[in-house]
C-alpha positions in Angstrom: 47.8 17.3 -27.6 45.6 19.3 -25.2 45.3 18.7 -21.5 42.0 17.1 -20.7 40.6 18.3 -17.4 37.7 17.6 -15.1 36.6 19.1 -11.8 36.1 22.6 -13.3 39.8 23.1 -14.1 40.6 25.3 -17.1 43.6 25.5 -19.5 46.2 28.1 -18.9 49.5 28.9 -20.5 52.8 29.4 -18.7 52.5 33.2 -18.7 49.1 32.8 -17.2 50.5 30.7 -14.4 53.0 33.4 -13.5 50.2 35.9 -13.2 48.2 33.9 -10.7 48.2 35.3 -7.1 49.8 33.2 -4.4 47.9 33.0 -1.1 49.6 34.7 1.8 51.9 32.6 3.9 51.1 31.7 7.5 53.5 30.4 10.1 52.7 26.8 9.2 51.8 27.0 5.5 53.9 28.6 2.8 52.2 28.1 -0.6 54.6 27.4 -3.5 53.7 29.1 -6.8 52.5 26.7 -9.5 55.0 28.2 -12.0 57.8 27.6 -9.5 57.1 23.9 -9.6 57.1 24.0 -13.4 60.4 25.9 -13.4 62.1 23.4 -11.0 61.0 20.4 -13.0 61.9 21.8 -16.3 65.4 22.8 -15.0 65.9 19.2 -13.7 64.7 17.6 -16.9 67.2 19.7 -18.9 70.0 19.0 -16.5 69.5 15.2 -16.8 69.3 15.4 -20.6 65.6 15.0 -21.3 64.3 16.9 -24.4 61.1 18.8 -23.7 58.9 19.3 -26.7 55.4 20.3 -25.4 53.8 21.7 -22.2 50.2 22.1 -21.2 48.7 23.4 -17.9 45.4 23.8 -16.2 44.1 25.3 -12.9 40.9 25.4 -11.1 38.9 28.7 -11.3 40.1 29.9 -7.9 43.8 29.2 -8.9 44.4 26.9 -5.9 44.9 23.6 -7.7 47.2 23.1 -10.6 47.7 20.2 -13.2 50.4 20.0 -15.9 51.7 17.7 -18.5 55.2 18.0 -20.0 56.0 16.0 -23.2 59.4 14.5 -23.7 60.9 13.3 -27.0 61.0 9.5 -26.9 63.4 7.2 -28.8 61.0 4.3 -28.4 58.3 4.5 -31.1 54.6 5.4 -31.4 54.2 7.3 -28.1 55.9 10.1 -26.2 57.0 10.1 -22.6 55.1 12.4 -20.3 55.7 14.0 -16.9 52.6 14.9 -15.0 52.6 17.6 -12.4 50.2 18.5 -9.5 50.3 21.3 -6.9 47.8 22.9 -4.6 47.6 26.0 -2.5 44.6 24.8 -0.4 46.3 21.7 1.1 44.2 19.4 -1.1 47.2 17.4 -2.2 51.0 17.8 -2.0 53.3 18.3 -5.0 53.2 15.3 -7.2 55.3 14.2 -10.2 54.3 11.3 -12.4 56.0 9.6 -15.4 53.8 8.3 -18.1 53.1 8.1 -21.9 50.8 9.4 -24.6 50.0 7.3 -27.6 50.2 9.3 -30.8 47.2 7.9 -32.6 44.6 9.0 -30.0 46.2 11.2 -27.4 45.2 8.9 -24.5 47.3 9.6 -21.5 48.6 7.0 -19.0 50.9 7.3 -16.1 53.4 4.6 -15.4 54.5 5.7 -11.9 53.9 8.5 -9.5 56.2 10.2 -7.0 54.6 12.3 -4.3 56.7 14.9 -2.6 55.2 14.5 0.8 56.3 17.6 2.4 54.0 20.2 3.9 54.3 23.7 2.3 56.5 25.2 4.9 59.5 27.6 4.6 61.9 24.7 4.9 60.1 22.7 2.2 60.3 25.6 -0.1 64.1 25.8 0.5 64.5 22.0 0.0 62.2 21.6 -3.0 64.7 22.0 -5.8 66.7 19.1 -4.3 63.6 17.0 -3.8 62.5 17.5 -7.4 66.0 16.6 -8.7 65.9 13.3 -6.7 62.7 12.4 -8.6 64.0 13.4 -12.0 67.4 11.8 -11.7 66.2 8.2 -12.2 63.7 9.2 -14.9 65.9 7.8 -17.8 65.8 4.3 -16.3 62.1 4.6 -15.7 61.5 5.6 -19.3 63.4 2.5 -20.4 61.4 0.3 -18.0 58.1 1.7 -19.4 59.2 0.9 -22.9 60.0 -2.7 -22.0 56.6 -3.0 -20.3 54.8 -1.8 -23.5 56.8 -4.3 -25.5 55.5 -7.1 -23.2 52.0 -5.8 -23.6 52.3 -5.9 -27.4 53.4 -9.5 -27.3 50.7 -10.8 -24.9 47.8 -12.2 -26.9 44.6 -12.5 -24.8 41.6 -14.7 -25.1 38.0 -13.5 -24.3 38.1 -15.0 -20.8 41.3 -13.1 -19.9 39.9 -9.8 -21.2 36.6 -10.2 -19.3 38.5 -11.0 -16.1 40.8 -8.0 -16.5 37.9 -5.6 -17.1 36.1 -6.9 -14.0 39.3 -6.4 -12.0 39.4 -2.8 -13.3 35.9 -2.4 -12.0 36.5 -4.0 -8.6 39.6 -1.9 -8.1 37.9 1.4 -9.1 40.0 1.9 -12.2 36.7 2.2 -14.1 33.1 2.6 -12.9 30.2 0.5 -14.2 29.3 2.9 -17.0 32.9 2.6 -18.4 32.8 -1.2 -18.7 31.0 -1.0 -22.1 33.2 1.9 -23.3 36.4 -0.2 -22.6 34.9 -3.3 -24.3 33.8 -1.3 -27.3 37.2 0.4 -27.7 38.9 -3.0 -27.4 36.7 -5.0 -29.8 36.2 -2.3 -32.4 39.1 0.2 -31.9 39.0 3.5 -33.8 42.8 3.7 -33.6 45.7 1.6 -34.7 46.6 -0.5 -31.7 47.6 -3.6 -33.6 45.6 -6.2 -35.5 45.7 -8.8 -32.7 43.8 -8.8 -29.5 46.7 -8.1 -27.1 47.3 -6.6 -23.7 48.5 -3.5 -25.5 45.1 -3.0 -27.2 43.3 -3.6 -23.9 45.6 -1.1 -22.1 45.0 1.6 -24.8 41.2 0.9 -24.9 41.1 1.5 -21.1 43.2 4.7 -21.1 41.1 6.0 -24.0 37.9 5.5 -21.9 39.6 7.3 -19.0 40.4 10.5 -20.9 40.5 13.4 -18.4 40.5 11.3 -15.3 44.1 10.4 -15.5 45.6 13.8 -15.1 43.9 14.4 -11.8 44.5 10.9 -10.4 47.6 9.2 -11.8 47.0 6.3 -9.4 44.3 5.2 -11.8 46.7 4.0 -14.5 49.2 2.8 -11.9 46.5 0.3 -10.8 45.7 -0.4 -14.4 49.3 -1.4 -15.1 49.2 -3.8 -12.1 46.1 -5.5 -13.6 47.5 -5.7 -17.1 50.9 -7.0 -15.7 49.0 -9.7 -13.8 47.3 -10.8 -17.0 50.6 -11.0 -18.8 52.2 -13.0 -16.0 49.5 -15.6 -16.3 50.5 -16.2 -19.9 54.0 -17.2 -18.9 
């Protein structure tokens, strides 16, 4: 897997992260190094028993905005669990941690839930950050299980054409996809290039959409959180 990035961000390895300069602190803003965020998250993942198998990072050319994806070994089948990371030095967004997945067959990334550490970059926040990160990582095991059960529900939900059309229009209305992506999602759903099952299920529609969103997800995890809400609604109407 490689980290797909938009908005001018470029791939960087961990050693490169450590070499990035950190803006000078002010009385009200104390930037936290991108690699420090990675270190704290990786430490908490290990402490709570999660097995890290891959890591990919990207930064904007000025080094101010950081995105990362950590891959965790999953016991649940044809996808891996992911932890997405965000940080900024220019106050664009606070530190963010998201739990998600990557489907093996096409590397499409989807976040299941996002946790924003809504603390300004102050001296106290820097002191408190390890504990705040641990609070996010501690329930991750249950979240990974919940994500697996959600995917099993998607696999079992067979959709008719009306439900698919309605779901795609909901995606458009809620800004999950723009008008130019409607045809991409429909094409990927009706004639998939990847093995998402022989039947027309919510699982196939979910994967068709995340495939069409490649790149956008890393920078805005809310996109697939909203997508989950739409697919969940479709599945509920089948009950």
